[in-house]
Each structure stands twice: as structure tokens, then as C-alpha cells.
VEXVEXGU-229064 format. One record per residue (C-alpha): x, y, z; residue in three letters; residue number from 1. Coordinates in steps of 0.1 Angstrom, whole numbers. Layout:
N
<kolmar><east>X</east><north>Y</north><up>Z</up><r>ALA</r><k>NUM</k></kolmar>
...
***
This chain:
268
<kolmar><east>0</east><north>0</north><up>1</up><r>MET</r><k>1</k></kolmar>
<kolmar><east>12</east><north>35</north><up>-8</up><r>SER</r><k>2</k></kolmar>
<kolmar><east>22</east><north>58</north><up>21</up><r>LYS</r><k>3</k></kolmar>
<kolmar><east>4</east><north>89</north><up>31</up><r>THR</r><k>4</k></kolmar>
<kolmar><east>21</east><north>123</north><up>31</up><r>VAL</r><k>5</k></kolmar>
<kolmar><east>7</east><north>153</north><up>49</up><r>LEU</r><k>6</k></kolmar>
<kolmar><east>24</east><north>185</north><up>37</up><r>ILE</r><k>7</k></kolmar>
<kolmar><east>16</east><north>221</north><up>48</up><r>THR</r><k>8</k></kolmar>
<kolmar><east>22</east><north>253</north><up>26</up><r>GLY</r><k>9</k></kolmar>
<kolmar><east>15</east><north>232</north><up>-5</up><r>ALA</r><k>10</k></kolmar>
<kolmar><east>2</east><north>262</north><up>-26</up><r>SER</r><k>11</k></kolmar>
<kolmar><east>36</east><north>272</north><up>-40</up><r>LYS</r><k>12</k></kolmar>
<kolmar><east>73</east><north>269</north><up>-38</up><r>GLY</r><k>13</k></kolmar>
<kolmar><east>87</east><north>237</north><up>-21</up><r>PHE</r><k>14</k></kolmar>
<kolmar><east>54</east><north>226</north><up>-8</up><r>GLY</r><k>15</k></kolmar>
<kolmar><east>39</east><north>225</north><up>-43</up><r>LYS</r><k>16</k></kolmar>
<kolmar><east>69</east><north>209</north><up>-60</up><r>ALA</r><k>17</k></kolmar>
<kolmar><east>71</east><north>183</north><up>-32</up><r>TRP</r><k>18</k></kolmar>
<kolmar><east>35</east><north>174</north><up>-33</up><r>ALA</r><k>19</k></kolmar>
<kolmar><east>35</east><north>169</north><up>-70</up><r>GLU</r><k>20</k></kolmar>
<kolmar><east>67</east><north>148</north><up>-68</up><r>ALA</r><k>21</k></kolmar>
<kolmar><east>51</east><north>125</north><up>-41</up><r>PHE</r><k>22</k></kolmar>
<kolmar><east>19</east><north>122</north><up>-61</up><r>LEU</r><k>23</k></kolmar>
<kolmar><east>38</east><north>113</north><up>-92</up><r>ALA</r><k>24</k></kolmar>
<kolmar><east>56</east><north>85</north><up>-74</up><r>LYS</r><k>25</k></kolmar>
<kolmar><east>23</east><north>70</north><up>-63</up><r>GLY</r><k>26</k></kolmar>
<kolmar><east>20</east><north>84</north><up>-27</up><r>TYR</r><k>27</k></kolmar>
<kolmar><east>-14</east><north>96</north><up>-12</up><r>LYS</r><k>28</k></kolmar>
<kolmar><east>-9</east><north>133</north><up>-4</up><r>VAL</r><k>29</k></kolmar>
<kolmar><east>-30</east><north>155</north><up>20</up><r>ALA</r><k>30</k></kolmar>
<kolmar><east>-20</east><north>190</north><up>7</up><r>ALA</r><k>31</k></kolmar>
<kolmar><east>-28</east><north>220</north><up>29</up><r>THR</r><k>32</k></kolmar>
<kolmar><east>-29</east><north>257</north><up>21</up><r>ALA</r><k>33</k></kolmar>
<kolmar><east>-47</east><north>288</north><up>36</up><r>ARG</r><k>34</k></kolmar>
<kolmar><east>-65</east><north>292</north><up>2</up><r>ASN</r><k>35</k></kolmar>
<kolmar><east>-76</east><north>256</north><up>-8</up><r>VAL</r><k>36</k></kolmar>
<kolmar><east>-83</east><north>269</north><up>-43</up><r>GLU</r><k>37</k></kolmar>
<kolmar><east>-45</east><north>270</north><up>-51</up><r>THR</r><k>38</k></kolmar>
<kolmar><east>-46</east><north>231</north><up>-48</up><r>LEU</r><k>39</k></kolmar>
<kolmar><east>-73</east><north>226</north><up>-74</up><r>HIS</r><k>40</k></kolmar>
<kolmar><east>-48</east><north>218</north><up>-102</up><r>ASP</r><k>41</k></kolmar>
<kolmar><east>-33</east><north>189</north><up>-81</up><r>LEU</r><k>42</k></kolmar>
<kolmar><east>-68</east><north>175</north><up>-75</up><r>LYS</r><k>43</k></kolmar>
<kolmar><east>-77</east><north>176</north><up>-111</up><r>GLU</r><k>44</k></kolmar>
<kolmar><east>-45</east><north>159</north><up>-121</up><r>LYS</r><k>45</k></kolmar>
<kolmar><east>-43</east><north>133</north><up>-94</up><r>TYR</r><k>46</k></kolmar>
<kolmar><east>-78</east><north>128</north><up>-84</up><r>GLY</r><k>47</k></kolmar>
<kolmar><east>-84</east><north>107</north><up>-52</up><r>ASP</r><k>48</k></kolmar>
<kolmar><east>-47</east><north>104</north><up>-45</up><r>SER</r><k>49</k></kolmar>
<kolmar><east>-47</east><north>141</north><up>-33</up><r>VAL</r><k>50</k></kolmar>
<kolmar><east>-69</east><north>155</north><up>-4</up><r>LEU</r><k>51</k></kolmar>
<kolmar><east>-68</east><north>193</north><up>-5</up><r>PRO</r><k>52</k></kolmar>
<kolmar><east>-74</east><north>209</north><up>29</up><r>LEU</r><k>53</k></kolmar>
<kolmar><east>-76</east><north>244</north><up>40</up><r>SER</r><k>54</k></kolmar>
<kolmar><east>-53</east><north>252</north><up>70</up><r>LEU</r><k>55</k></kolmar>
<kolmar><east>-40</east><north>282</north><up>88</up><r>ASP</r><k>56</k></kolmar>
<kolmar><east>-12</east><north>267</north><up>108</up><r>VAL</r><k>57</k></kolmar>
<kolmar><east>-13</east><north>296</north><up>132</up><r>ASP</r><k>58</k></kolmar>
<kolmar><east>-45</east><north>281</north><up>146</up><r>LYS</r><k>59</k></kolmar>
<kolmar><east>-39</east><north>250</north><up>168</up><r>ARG</r><k>60</k></kolmar>
<kolmar><east>-75</east><north>238</north><up>166</up><r>GLU</r><k>61</k></kolmar>
<kolmar><east>-73</east><north>238</north><up>128</up><r>GLU</r><k>62</k></kolmar>
<kolmar><east>-41</east><north>216</north><up>129</up><r>SER</r><k>63</k></kolmar>
<kolmar><east>-58</east><north>192</north><up>152</up><r>LEU</r><k>64</k></kolmar>
<kolmar><east>-89</east><north>189</north><up>129</up><r>ALA</r><k>65</k></kolmar>
<kolmar><east>-68</east><north>185</north><up>97</up><r>VAL</r><k>66</k></kolmar>
<kolmar><east>-48</east><north>156</north><up>112</up><r>VAL</r><k>67</k></kolmar>
<kolmar><east>-81</east><north>139</north><up>123</up><r>GLN</r><k>68</k></kolmar>
<kolmar><east>-95</east><north>144</north><up>87</up><r>LYS</r><k>69</k></kolmar>
<kolmar><east>-64</east><north>130</north><up>70</up><r>VAL</r><k>70</k></kolmar>
<kolmar><east>-63</east><north>99</north><up>93</up><r>GLN</r><k>71</k></kolmar>
<kolmar><east>-100</east><north>93</north><up>87</up><r>GLN</r><k>72</k></kolmar>
<kolmar><east>-97</east><north>98</north><up>50</up><r>HIS</r><k>73</k></kolmar>
<kolmar><east>-65</east><north>78</north><up>42</up><r>PHE</r><k>74</k></kolmar>
<kolmar><east>-63</east><north>56</north><up>73</up><r>GLY</r><k>75</k></kolmar>
<kolmar><east>-27</east><north>67</north><up>82</up><r>SER</r><k>76</k></kolmar>
<kolmar><east>-1</east><north>94</north><up>82</up><r>ILE</r><k>77</k></kolmar>
<kolmar><east>33</east><north>82</north><up>73</up><r>ASP</r><k>78</k></kolmar>
<kolmar><east>51</east><north>113</north><up>66</up><r>ILE</r><k>79</k></kolmar>
<kolmar><east>45</east><north>149</north><up>79</up><r>LEU</r><k>80</k></kolmar>
<kolmar><east>62</east><north>177</north><up>61</up><r>ILE</r><k>81</k></kolmar>
<kolmar><east>60</east><north>210</north><up>80</up><r>ASN</r><k>82</k></kolmar>
<kolmar><east>68</east><north>234</north><up>52</up><r>ASN</r><k>83</k></kolmar>
<kolmar><east>44</east><north>263</north><up>58</up><r>ALA</r><k>84</k></kolmar>
<kolmar><east>64</east><north>295</north><up>67</up><r>GLY</r><k>85</k></kolmar>
<kolmar><east>73</east><north>330</north><up>55</up><r>TYR</r><k>86</k></kolmar>
<kolmar><east>103</east><north>354</north><up>59</up><r>ALA</r><k>87</k></kolmar>
<kolmar><east>102</east><north>386</north><up>78</up><r>LEU</r><k>88</k></kolmar>
<kolmar><east>129</east><north>409</north><up>65</up><r>THR</r><k>89</k></kolmar>
<kolmar><east>143</east><north>439</north><up>83</up><r>GLY</r><k>90</k></kolmar>
<kolmar><east>166</east><north>450</north><up>111</up><r>ALA</r><k>91</k></kolmar>
<kolmar><east>159</east><north>437</north><up>145</up><r>ILE</r><k>92</k></kolmar>
<kolmar><east>155</east><north>473</north><up>160</up><r>GLU</r><k>93</k></kolmar>
<kolmar><east>128</east><north>480</north><up>132</up><r>GLU</r><k>94</k></kolmar>
<kolmar><east>107</east><north>449</north><up>140</up><r>THR</r><k>95</k></kolmar>
<kolmar><east>74</east><north>456</north><up>157</up><r>SER</r><k>96</k></kolmar>
<kolmar><east>59</east><north>433</north><up>184</up><r>GLU</r><k>97</k></kolmar>
<kolmar><east>31</east><north>423</north><up>161</up><r>GLN</r><k>98</k></kolmar>
<kolmar><east>56</east><north>413</north><up>133</up><r>GLU</r><k>99</k></kolmar>
<kolmar><east>79</east><north>395</north><up>158</up><r>ALA</r><k>100</k></kolmar>
<kolmar><east>50</east><north>374</north><up>173</up><r>ARG</r><k>101</k></kolmar>
<kolmar><east>35</east><north>367</north><up>138</up><r>ALA</r><k>102</k></kolmar>
<kolmar><east>68</east><north>354</north><up>126</up><r>GLN</r><k>103</k></kolmar>
<kolmar><east>71</east><north>329</north><up>154</up><r>PHE</r><k>104</k></kolmar>
<kolmar><east>33</east><north>321</north><up>153</up><r>GLU</r><k>105</k></kolmar>
<kolmar><east>37</east><north>306</north><up>118</up><r>THR</r><k>106</k></kolmar>
<kolmar><east>73</east><north>295</north><up>115</up><r>ASN</r><k>107</k></kolmar>
<kolmar><east>77</east><north>280</north><up>150</up><r>PHE</r><k>108</k></kolmar>
<kolmar><east>43</east><north>275</north><up>168</up><r>PHE</r><k>109</k></kolmar>
<kolmar><east>26</east><north>264</north><up>136</up><r>GLY</r><k>110</k></kolmar>
<kolmar><east>51</east><north>236</north><up>132</up><r>THR</r><k>111</k></kolmar>
<kolmar><east>47</east><north>228</north><up>169</up><r>LEU</r><k>112</k></kolmar>
<kolmar><east>10</east><north>223</north><up>165</up><r>TRP</r><k>113</k></kolmar>
<kolmar><east>10</east><north>201</north><up>136</up><r>LEU</r><k>114</k></kolmar>
<kolmar><east>38</east><north>180</north><up>152</up><r>THR</r><k>115</k></kolmar>
<kolmar><east>19</east><north>176</north><up>184</up><r>GLN</r><k>116</k></kolmar>
<kolmar><east>-13</east><north>166</north><up>165</up><r>ALA</r><k>117</k></kolmar>
<kolmar><east>4</east><north>139</north><up>144</up><r>VAL</r><k>118</k></kolmar>
<kolmar><east>25</east><north>124</north><up>171</up><r>LEU</r><k>119</k></kolmar>
<kolmar><east>-4</east><north>102</north><up>186</up><r>PRO</r><k>120</k></kolmar>
<kolmar><east>-12</east><north>89</north><up>152</up><r>VAL</r><k>121</k></kolmar>
<kolmar><east>24</east><north>78</north><up>145</up><r>MET</r><k>122</k></kolmar>
<kolmar><east>28</east><north>65</north><up>180</up><r>ARG</r><k>123</k></kolmar>
<kolmar><east>-2</east><north>42</north><up>174</up><r>ASN</r><k>124</k></kolmar>
<kolmar><east>12</east><north>31</north><up>141</up><r>GLN</r><k>125</k></kolmar>
<kolmar><east>46</east><north>26</north><up>157</up><r>LYS</r><k>126</k></kolmar>
<kolmar><east>61</east><north>44</north><up>127</up><r>SER</r><k>127</k></kolmar>
<kolmar><east>63</east><north>78</north><up>110</up><r>GLY</r><k>128</k></kolmar>
<kolmar><east>87</east><north>105</north><up>96</up><r>HIS</r><k>129</k></kolmar>
<kolmar><east>84</east><north>141</north><up>106</up><r>ILE</r><k>130</k></kolmar>
<kolmar><east>103</east><north>164</north><up>83</up><r>ILE</r><k>131</k></kolmar>
<kolmar><east>107</east><north>200</north><up>95</up><r>GLN</r><k>132</k></kolmar>
<kolmar><east>115</east><north>225</north><up>68</up><r>VAL</r><k>133</k></kolmar>
<kolmar><east>142</east><north>248</north><up>85</up><r>SER</r><k>134</k></kolmar>
<kolmar><east>171</east><north>267</north><up>68</up><r>SER</r><k>135</k></kolmar>
<kolmar><east>207</east><north>272</north><up>68</up><r>ILE</r><k>136</k></kolmar>
<kolmar><east>196</east><north>304</north><up>87</up><r>LEU</r><k>137</k></kolmar>
<kolmar><east>187</east><north>280</north><up>115</up><r>GLY</r><k>138</k></kolmar>
<kolmar><east>223</east><north>272</north><up>119</up><r>LEU</r><k>139</k></kolmar>
<kolmar><east>241</east><north>304</north><up>110</up><r>ALA</r><k>140</k></kolmar>
<kolmar><east>226</east><north>339</north><up>105</up><r>THR</r><k>141</k></kolmar>
<kolmar><east>225</east><north>367</north><up>81</up><r>LEU</r><k>142</k></kolmar>
<kolmar><east>218</east><north>404</north><up>87</up><r>PRO</r><k>143</k></kolmar>
<kolmar><east>183</east><north>419</north><up>83</up><r>THR</r><k>144</k></kolmar>
<kolmar><east>167</east><north>384</north><up>87</up><r>MET</r><k>145</k></kolmar>
<kolmar><east>169</east><north>384</north><up>126</up><r>GLY</r><k>146</k></kolmar>
<kolmar><east>135</east><north>372</north><up>135</up><r>LEU</r><k>147</k></kolmar>
<kolmar><east>134</east><north>347</north><up>106</up><r>TYR</r><k>148</k></kolmar>
<kolmar><east>168</east><north>333</north><up>117</up><r>ASN</r><k>149</k></kolmar>
<kolmar><east>155</east><north>331</north><up>153</up><r>ALA</r><k>150</k></kolmar>
<kolmar><east>124</east><north>313</north><up>144</up><r>SER</r><k>151</k></kolmar>
<kolmar><east>145</east><north>287</north><up>125</up><r>LYS</r><k>152</k></kolmar>
<kolmar><east>170</east><north>284</north><up>153</up><r>PHE</r><k>153</k></kolmar>
<kolmar><east>141</east><north>276</north><up>177</up><r>ALA</r><k>154</k></kolmar>
<kolmar><east>128</east><north>250</north><up>152</up><r>LEU</r><k>155</k></kolmar>
<kolmar><east>162</east><north>234</north><up>152</up><r>GLU</r><k>156</k></kolmar>
<kolmar><east>162</east><north>231</north><up>190</up><r>GLY</r><k>157</k></kolmar>
<kolmar><east>127</east><north>219</north><up>192</up><r>LEU</r><k>158</k></kolmar>
<kolmar><east>132</east><north>191</north><up>165</up><r>SER</r><k>159</k></kolmar>
<kolmar><east>166</east><north>179</north><up>178</up><r>GLU</r><k>160</k></kolmar>
<kolmar><east>150</east><north>174</north><up>211</up><r>THR</r><k>161</k></kolmar>
<kolmar><east>119</east><north>157</north><up>196</up><r>LEU</r><k>162</k></kolmar>
<kolmar><east>141</east><north>133</north><up>177</up><r>ALA</r><k>163</k></kolmar>
<kolmar><east>156</east><north>119</north><up>210</up><r>THR</r><k>164</k></kolmar>
<kolmar><east>120</east><north>117</north><up>225</up><r>GLU</r><k>165</k></kolmar>
<kolmar><east>103</east><north>98</north><up>198</up><r>VAL</r><k>166</k></kolmar>
<kolmar><east>129</east><north>75</north><up>183</up><r>LYS</r><k>167</k></kolmar>
<kolmar><east>117</east><north>46</north><up>206</up><r>GLY</r><k>168</k></kolmar>
<kolmar><east>82</east><north>48</north><up>191</up><r>PHE</r><k>169</k></kolmar>
<kolmar><east>96</east><north>42</north><up>156</up><r>GLY</r><k>170</k></kolmar>
<kolmar><east>92</east><north>78</north><up>146</up><r>ILE</r><k>171</k></kolmar>
<kolmar><east>121</east><north>96</north><up>127</up><r>ASN</r><k>172</k></kolmar>
<kolmar><east>126</east><north>133</north><up>126</up><r>VAL</r><k>173</k></kolmar>
<kolmar><east>146</east><north>152</north><up>99</up><r>THR</r><k>174</k></kolmar>
<kolmar><east>154</east><north>188</north><up>97</up><r>LEU</r><k>175</k></kolmar>
<kolmar><east>157</east><north>200</north><up>60</up><r>VAL</r><k>176</k></kolmar>
<kolmar><east>180</east><north>230</north><up>58</up><r>GLU</r><k>177</k></kolmar>
<kolmar><east>179</east><north>247</north><up>23</up><r>PRO</r><k>178</k></kolmar>
<kolmar><east>202</east><north>275</north><up>13</up><r>ASN</r><k>179</k></kolmar>
<kolmar><east>187</east><north>303</north><up>-8</up><r>GLY</r><k>180</k></kolmar>
<kolmar><east>163</east><north>292</north><up>-34</up><r>TYR</r><k>181</k></kolmar>
<kolmar><east>143</east><north>311</north><up>-62</up><r>ALA</r><k>182</k></kolmar>
<kolmar><east>111</east><north>306</north><up>-41</up><r>SER</r><k>183</k></kolmar>
<kolmar><east>80</east><north>327</north><up>-35</up><r>ASN</r><k>184</k></kolmar>
<kolmar><east>90</east><north>331</north><up>2</up><r>ILE</r><k>185</k></kolmar>
<kolmar><east>112</east><north>362</north><up>-8</up><r>TRP</r><k>186</k></kolmar>
<kolmar><east>82</east><north>377</north><up>-29</up><r>HIS</r><k>187</k></kolmar>
<kolmar><east>54</east><north>370</north><up>-3</up><r>THR</r><k>188</k></kolmar>
<kolmar><east>74</east><north>378</north><up>29</up><r>GLY</r><k>189</k></kolmar>
<kolmar><east>68</east><north>410</north><up>49</up><r>ILE</r><k>190</k></kolmar>
<kolmar><east>92</east><north>439</north><up>53</up><r>ASN</r><k>191</k></kolmar>
<kolmar><east>96</east><north>459</north><up>86</up><r>THR</r><k>192</k></kolmar>
<kolmar><east>92</east><north>497</north><up>84</up><r>GLN</r><k>193</k></kolmar>
<kolmar><east>125</east><north>509</north><up>73</up><r>SER</r><k>194</k></kolmar>
<kolmar><east>149</east><north>529</north><up>95</up><r>ASN</r><k>195</k></kolmar>
<kolmar><east>175</east><north>548</north><up>74</up><r>PRO</r><k>196</k></kolmar>
<kolmar><east>202</east><north>541</north><up>100</up><r>VAL</r><k>197</k></kolmar>
<kolmar><east>203</east><north>505</north><up>86</up><r>TYR</r><k>198</k></kolmar>
<kolmar><east>205</east><north>515</north><up>50</up><r>ASP</r><k>199</k></kolmar>
<kolmar><east>241</east><north>506</north><up>46</up><r>ASP</r><k>200</k></kolmar>
<kolmar><east>237</east><north>473</north><up>61</up><r>VAL</r><k>201</k></kolmar>
<kolmar><east>208</east><north>464</north><up>39</up><r>LYS</r><k>202</k></kolmar>
<kolmar><east>226</east><north>477</north><up>9</up><r>LYS</r><k>203</k></kolmar>
<kolmar><east>257</east><north>456</north><up>16</up><r>ALA</r><k>204</k></kolmar>
<kolmar><east>235</east><north>424</north><up>21</up><r>PHE</r><k>205</k></kolmar>
<kolmar><east>214</east><north>430</north><up>-10</up><r>SER</r><k>206</k></kolmar>
<kolmar><east>246</east><north>434</north><up>-31</up><r>GLU</r><k>207</k></kolmar>
<kolmar><east>263</east><north>404</north><up>-19</up><r>ALA</r><k>208</k></kolmar>
<kolmar><east>269</east><north>377</north><up>-44</up><r>GLU</r><k>209</k></kolmar>
<kolmar><east>241</east><north>350</north><up>-41</up><r>THR</r><k>210</k></kolmar>
<kolmar><east>235</east><north>318</north><up>-58</up><r>SER</r><k>211</k></kolmar>
<kolmar><east>199</east><north>307</north><up>-56</up><r>PHE</r><k>212</k></kolmar>
<kolmar><east>190</east><north>271</north><up>-63</up><r>GLY</r><k>213</k></kolmar>
<kolmar><east>160</east><north>257</north><up>-83</up><r>SER</r><k>214</k></kolmar>
<kolmar><east>130</east><north>246</north><up>-62</up><r>VAL</r><k>215</k></kolmar>
<kolmar><east>121</east><north>218</north><up>-86</up><r>GLU</r><k>216</k></kolmar>
<kolmar><east>157</east><north>202</north><up>-82</up><r>ALA</r><k>217</k></kolmar>
<kolmar><east>150</east><north>196</north><up>-46</up><r>THR</r><k>218</k></kolmar>
<kolmar><east>121</east><north>171</north><up>-52</up><r>ALA</r><k>219</k></kolmar>
<kolmar><east>143</east><north>139</north><up>-58</up><r>PRO</r><k>220</k></kolmar>
<kolmar><east>161</east><north>147</north><up>-25</up><r>ALA</r><k>221</k></kolmar>
<kolmar><east>128</east><north>147</north><up>-6</up><r>LEU</r><k>222</k></kolmar>
<kolmar><east>117</east><north>115</north><up>-22</up><r>ILE</r><k>223</k></kolmar>
<kolmar><east>151</east><north>98</north><up>-14</up><r>LYS</r><k>224</k></kolmar>
<kolmar><east>148</east><north>112</north><up>22</up><r>LEU</r><k>225</k></kolmar>
<kolmar><east>113</east><north>98</north><up>27</up><r>ALA</r><k>226</k></kolmar>
<kolmar><east>123</east><north>63</north><up>12</up><r>GLU</r><k>227</k></kolmar>
<kolmar><east>155</east><north>60</north><up>33</up><r>THR</r><k>228</k></kolmar>
<kolmar><east>152</east><north>35</north><up>61</up><r>GLU</r><k>229</k></kolmar>
<kolmar><east>174</east><north>54</north><up>85</up><r>ASN</r><k>230</k></kolmar>
<kolmar><east>170</east><north>91</north><up>76</up><r>PRO</r><k>231</k></kolmar>
<kolmar><east>195</east><north>117</north><up>89</up><r>PRO</r><k>232</k></kolmar>
<kolmar><east>186</east><north>142</north><up>116</up><r>LEU</r><k>233</k></kolmar>
<kolmar><east>197</east><north>171</north><up>92</up><r>ARG</r><k>234</k></kolmar>
<kolmar><east>198</east><north>173</north><up>55</up><r>LEU</r><k>235</k></kolmar>
<kolmar><east>213</east><north>204</north><up>38</up><r>LEU</r><k>236</k></kolmar>
<kolmar><east>199</east><north>214</north><up>4</up><r>LEU</r><k>237</k></kolmar>
<kolmar><east>219</east><north>232</north><up>-22</up><r>GLY</r><k>238</k></kolmar>
<kolmar><east>255</east><north>236</north><up>-31</up><r>LYS</r><k>239</k></kolmar>
<kolmar><east>260</east><north>269</north><up>-10</up><r>VAL</r><k>240</k></kolmar>
<kolmar><east>247</east><north>253</north><up>22</up><r>ALA</r><k>241</k></kolmar>
<kolmar><east>276</east><north>231</north><up>34</up><r>LEU</r><k>242</k></kolmar>
<kolmar><east>304</east><north>257</north><up>27</up><r>PRO</r><k>243</k></kolmar>
<kolmar><east>284</east><north>284</north><up>44</up><r>PHE</r><k>244</k></kolmar>
<kolmar><east>276</east><north>264</north><up>76</up><r>VAL</r><k>245</k></kolmar>
<kolmar><east>312</east><north>250</north><up>78</up><r>LYS</r><k>246</k></kolmar>
<kolmar><east>327</east><north>283</north><up>76</up><r>HIS</r><k>247</k></kolmar>
<kolmar><east>305</east><north>296</north><up>105</up><r>ASN</r><k>248</k></kolmar>
<kolmar><east>310</east><north>266</north><up>127</up><r>TYR</r><k>249</k></kolmar>
<kolmar><east>348</east><north>267</north><up>121</up><r>GLU</r><k>250</k></kolmar>
<kolmar><east>347</east><north>303</north><up>133</up><r>GLN</r><k>251</k></kolmar>
<kolmar><east>327</east><north>295</north><up>163</up><r>ARG</r><k>252</k></kolmar>
<kolmar><east>351</east><north>266</north><up>173</up><r>LEU</r><k>253</k></kolmar>
<kolmar><east>380</east><north>289</north><up>169</up><r>LYS</r><k>254</k></kolmar>
<kolmar><east>367</east><north>315</north><up>193</up><r>VAL</r><k>255</k></kolmar>
<kolmar><east>356</east><north>289</north><up>219</up><r>TRP</r><k>256</k></kolmar>
<kolmar><east>389</east><north>273</north><up>218</up><r>GLU</r><k>257</k></kolmar>
<kolmar><east>406</east><north>308</north><up>222</up><r>GLU</r><k>258</k></kolmar>
<kolmar><east>384</east><north>314</north><up>253</up><r>TRP</r><k>259</k></kolmar>
<kolmar><east>386</east><north>279</north><up>267</up><r>ASN</r><k>260</k></kolmar>
<kolmar><east>409</east><north>289</north><up>296</up><r>ASP</r><k>261</k></kolmar>
<kolmar><east>383</east><north>314</north><up>308</up><r>VAL</r><k>262</k></kolmar>
<kolmar><east>356</east><north>289</north><up>303</up><r>SER</r><k>263</k></kolmar>
<kolmar><east>374</east><north>263</north><up>324</up><r>VAL</r><k>264</k></kolmar>
<kolmar><east>381</east><north>287</north><up>352</up><r>GLU</r><k>265</k></kolmar>
<kolmar><east>345</east><north>296</north><up>353</up><r>ALA</r><k>266</k></kolmar>
<kolmar><east>337</east><north>260</north><up>362</up><r>HIS</r><k>267</k></kolmar>
<kolmar><east>349</east><north>265</north><up>397</up><r>GLY</r><k>268</k></kolmar>
***
């Protein structure tokens, strides 16, 4: 029997590409979006193999209801891909309380609610794979992306802990960490109200050389990840990801080692 994938944020970008890739491979897919009309093309092409569902991941009760609907409709949920999210761009000082809270409501709490909702299902099945869409910005930061960085750092900590808690139930957890991709997230995100004191920082960041990957090229990687018997805790996506993260971690280790005498003395 084919496996069932529940994927959030399936209206565009990674979510749409991955939903179609799984459907093309014969999986059953529950695809969610705030506007369910954006999923009609998948329904027309793949028929009963796809279950389009409206979902605002910010609302915990909707996440619980969606998981219940998917289980009732397909009988199982084998893979959850928490993909829904957006990018808030702007300096930290510029960020309003509402903008900061909204960024975490979607990127962090939205993922938490779906994860909590699906865990009882997977525990009863004694199997499952939770794939959390993080970012290389959950491992190292870039300027003017402070709240987005923070939301992904929080997701990393949550998911790494989760992996240790649920492994004994037969549930795997993977953090997918893409580098920059030519995705709608950069066109549908939100910008803070600009403060001119940060213009130079923003200018330098915008002029930095960037290599964006192709969203469609990631689909085979997600299929391989889903079909691997022992999936990794972390999977970087894109050719920029490893050099970027490796450089940042080398710098961290260098500073920690330079200050290690102070650290040891502080132990008492």
C-alpha cells in the first residue's frame, strides 16, 4: 500500500513541488494551504490520491482537525512535512511586536501544533517520519533576517529534542535545511518599516553575491529522504549550504577554543 504524506504550505514553492513529486511517485498526499483553491490543479491531475485541505497553521485547533481528517480519509499519516512559513525581512530594531510574534506564530508554533497533532497517530502506528523545513539560517545567521533566523533556530532546538524523545516509538525526525532558493518566500514575505540608519547594512547585504537554487531540483532529494530506512537528523539542500555552515562553525570553534581557559576557570 502507498504511504500517506501530509504537507503544509503546498500552494507554491517547495510545498507545491514536493506534493506533486510524491503524487507522481504514487504516494497519497494530503496537501494544505490557507487558500484551498490553489490546490485545485493537483486535485484535477491526481484525483483521489490527493486530499486538498484548508489550513491556517497559526490556529492550533485547525491543525488538530486537519490531522483527524487526514487519518479518517486515508487511514494513516506516514510522513508529515512541516513546510508552511514565511520570511520577515528587516533589522531587529525595526521589528514591531506584532511582526515578531506573527513570525514565530507561523514558523515555530505552527510547526509545533502540527507536530503535536500527528504524534499520537504515529505512535499508534509505531512508525512515521516528521520532516521539518528549517533553513541554513537555523544554523548560522544573515543580517536583516533576525526574526526569521530566530524562528528557525528555535525550530532546530525543538526538532533535535523531539528526535530523541520519539525514536523509541519508531518515529524519525529530519530537519531539512535549504540554502537560498528562487522561491516565493522572498516575494510573499513581509518587510519591516525601514529605519534609514540601517540602509548601509541592507545595501551591503542586497549586493552580496548570491547563488539561488532551483526549487524543482529539490524534489528527488525529498523522495530519497522519505524512502531511506534510517533518515538523517539533518539534510542540507543546495551547493551553498555546506560551505556556508562549515565556515560559520569553524569560526565558532576557533573562538570557543581561544576562550577555553576562561571557560574552564568559570567552572569552579
